[in-house]
C-alpha positions as CSV (number, residue, x, y, z in Angstrom):
1,X,-1.8,-6.9,27.7
2,X,1.4,-8.6,28.7
3,X,4.8,-7.1,27.8
4,X,5.2,-9.8,25.0
5,X,1.8,-8.8,23.6
6,X,2.8,-5.1,23.6
7,X,6.0,-5.9,21.8
8,X,4.1,-8.0,19.2
9,X,1.5,-5.3,18.7
10,X,4.2,-2.6,18.3
11,X,6.0,-4.8,15.8
12,X,2.9,-5.2,13.7
13,X,2.1,-1.5,13.8
14,X,5.6,-0.4,12.9
15,X,5.6,-2.9,10.0
16,X,2.4,-1.4,8.7
17,X,3.7,2.1,9.0
18,X,6.9,1.3,7.2
19,X,5.0,-0.3,4.3
20,X,2.5,2.5,4.1
21,X,5.3,5.0,3.9
22,X,7.0,3.4,0.9
23,X,5.3,5.7,-1.6
24,X,6.6,8.7,0.4
25,X,10.2,7.6,-0.4
26,X,9.6,8.2,-4.1
27,X,8.0,11.6,-3.4
28,X,11.0,12.7,-1.2
29,X,13.4,11.5,-3.9
30,X,11.6,13.6,-6.5
31,X,11.5,16.6,-4.1
32,X,15.3,16.6,-3.6
33,X,15.9,16.1,-7.3
34,X,17.3,12.6,-7.2
35,X,14.7,11.6,-9.7
36,X,12.2,13.5,-11.8
37,X,9.0,14.7,-10.2
38,X,6.8,13.1,-12.7
39,X,8.6,9.8,-12.3
40,X,8.5,10.1,-8.6
41,X,4.7,10.6,-8.6
42,X,4.2,7.7,-11.0
43,X,6.3,5.4,-8.9
44,X,4.5,6.5,-5.7
45,X,1.2,5.8,-7.4
46,X,2.2,2.3,-8.6
47,X,3.8,1.5,-5.2
48,X,0.6,2.5,-3.5
49,X,-1.5,0.4,-5.8
50,X,0.8,-2.6,-5.2
51,X,0.5,-2.1,-1.5
52,X,-3.3,-1.9,-1.8
53,X,-3.3,-5.3,-3.5
54,X,-1.0,-6.7,-0.9
55,X,-3.1,-5.4,2.0
56,X,-6.3,-6.7,0.3
57,X,-4.8,-10.1,-0.2
58,X,-3.2,-10.4,3.2
59,X,-6.3,-9.1,4.9
60,X,-8.5,-11.7,3.2
61,X,-6.0,-14.4,4.2
62,X,-6.1,-13.2,7.8
63,X,-9.9,-13.5,7.6
64,X,-9.6,-17.1,6.6
65,X,-10.3,-17.0,2.9
66,X,-8.6,-19.4,0.5
67,X,-5.5,-18.2,-1.5
68,X,-7.6,-17.9,-4.6
69,X,-10.3,-15.9,-3.0
70,X,-7.7,-13.7,-1.2
71,X,-6.0,-12.9,-4.5
72,X,-9.4,-12.1,-5.9
73,X,-9.9,-9.6,-3.1
74,X,-6.5,-8.2,-3.6
75,X,-7.2,-7.6,-7.3
76,X,-10.6,-6.1,-6.5
77,X,-9.1,-3.7,-4.0
78,X,-6.3,-2.7,-6.4
79,X,-8.9,-2.1,-9.1
80,X,-10.9,0.2,-6.9
81,X,-7.7,2.1,-6.1
82,X,-6.8,2.4,-9.8
83,X,-10.3,3.7,-10.6
84,X,-10.0,6.3,-7.9
85,X,-6.5,7.4,-9.0
86,X,-7.7,7.6,-12.6
87,X,-10.8,9.6,-11.6
88,X,-8.6,12.0,-9.6
89,X,-6.2,12.5,-12.5
90,X,-9.2,13.6,-14.7
91,X,-10.3,16.0,-12.0
92,X,-7.0,17.8,-11.7
């Protein structure tokens, strides 16, 4: 890889890491007492679900699907995530 390709790859990876870390922000705020713990966990869950939908949609667009089909994929991925979160809440 050339230097420019390395920089582009690093930029993409860091962008993904930052986005994936967004739910952690709410958990940290809850841990330090800036917001309530229950609210922090709820916000982290919803942020995670939104990110799943975003990643599903953008991944489908990157694969060449139309906007409508990409949004459908985003909704499908978000639904699967919501089902898993709900199932986990019943198990705990």
